[in-house]
N, C-alpha and C positions, 0 to 999 in steps of 0.2 A: 458735138462732143466737148465736154468741159476741158479746159487746160489743166495739166498736172503741174502744180507749183512746187512739189517736192524736188529738191536738188540733191546732187551727190553729197554735198556738205551736210545737208539735213540728215541723210541716211547714215553718214559717218558719225554724227553726233548721237543719233538714236542708237547706233551700235555700241558706242561707248557706254551709254546708260544701260542698255540691255546686258552688256558684259558685266557691269557692276552689280546689277540685280542678280544675274546668274551666279556670280561669285558669292554674293550675300546669302543666297538661299542654298548654295552648293548644288546647283542643278545645271543641266546642259541646255543649250539653246538650239533651236532649228529655225532658220530664217524663212519667212514666208515670201511669196512672190510680191513684186512691187505694188500691185493694186489689190492685194488681198485685204480682207476686213481687219485682220490683226497683223502685227509686225513680226511676232515670233511665237513659237510653241515652246513651253517649258517642259523639259523631259527629265524624269528621274528613273533610274534603273531601266532605261530603254523604253519607257512608257510615257506618252504625252499625258500630262495631268492638268495643264492650264494653258490658256492663251494669254499672251502678253502684248499689250498695246503701250507704246512708248511715245511720250511727248517731251520735246526739248523746247523750253520757252526762254528765248533770249531777251524778250522785251520787258519782263517783269520778274519779281522775285516772290518768295513765299510771304513776305510781309505784305506785299500788295494783295496777294490772294487771300490772306487772312482778313484783310480789310474788306475785300469784296465778299467774303464769306462762302464762296463756292468756286469749283472748277467747272468750266463750261466745255462740253463735248457735244459734237453733232449728234442729234437724236438718231439720225439714219445710221451712223457708225455704232452708237450704243445698241440699237436694236439688232443690227447685223451681228455684233459680237455676242449678244445674249442668245440669239437663235443658234449660233454655232456652239456655244457652251452648253446650252440646254440639250441640244440634239445629240451631243457627244459626251454628256456627263463630265464636263470639264469646269474648272474654276476660271475666273477672269481676273487678271491682274492689270491694273492701270498704273504705270510708273511715269512720274513727271519730274523732270529736272529743271531747275531754274537757272538763271544767269549767274548765280552765286555758287553753283556746283553742289547744291543739295539735291538729293533724290528722295521724293516722297512717293508712297505707293498705297494703294488700297486694293484689297482682294475680296471678291464675292464668289459665292457658290450657292446654288439652289434657286429660289424664286427671284424674279426680277425686282430689284428695289424700285420703289416709286419716288421719283424726284420731280421737282418743278420743271416744267417745259415751257419755254417761250423763245421767241426769235432772238438770235444772237449771231455772232460771227465777225469776220474781219470786214472793215470798211475802207481799208487803205489801198486796195487793189482795183477799186471801181468795178468789181465783178458782182453783179446783183445776186448770183447764185451762191456767193459766200455768206449771205444772210439767209439763215434757215432755222427751222426748229432745233433747239438745243436742250440737252439736259443740264441741270446745274447741280453738281454733286457737292454736298456740304463739305467744306474744307476739313471739318473735324473728323471725317471718315478716313482721312489720310494719316499715315504714320511716317515719320522720318526713317528711311532706311540707311541713308548715308549722308553724313554731314561733313562739310568742309573737305570733300574729296576733290582733288584736282581733275577736272574734266576739261582737257585742253581743246582748243579750237582745232579743227582738221588742218593739216598742212596743205598749203596751196602749191600746186605744181610749179 
């Protein structure tokens, strides 16, 4: 079984981003289980209308991503999210926050967008399974939702 690298601090950061997205769109959030494909369900008038995946990236900012030209996401995660969305007629929202406290998001509905797929992932943990097929979502598909909002680090016990 693969190790789970997500920490309580990671989940707190994701929750801060999800709460900001929820407030921006004026919708409610329902948290998913720890190992679910998506992090949250977005709910309006008591009905789930979208799945929300949240990424908090401390290692780089949006200037870096603009230079790279795309946002990388595991193909396995992308495919799992799309299967859930399509089988339940839901939209998919990917919200990414950078180390400078901007939140960018992209939302899709309908057919699966076709993006470049190639190997990618983390190389800093010496875990060979961290290198896997990834989709590269063009950065111009993201819009700024929140700029210069203070997303503070979680308080440590």
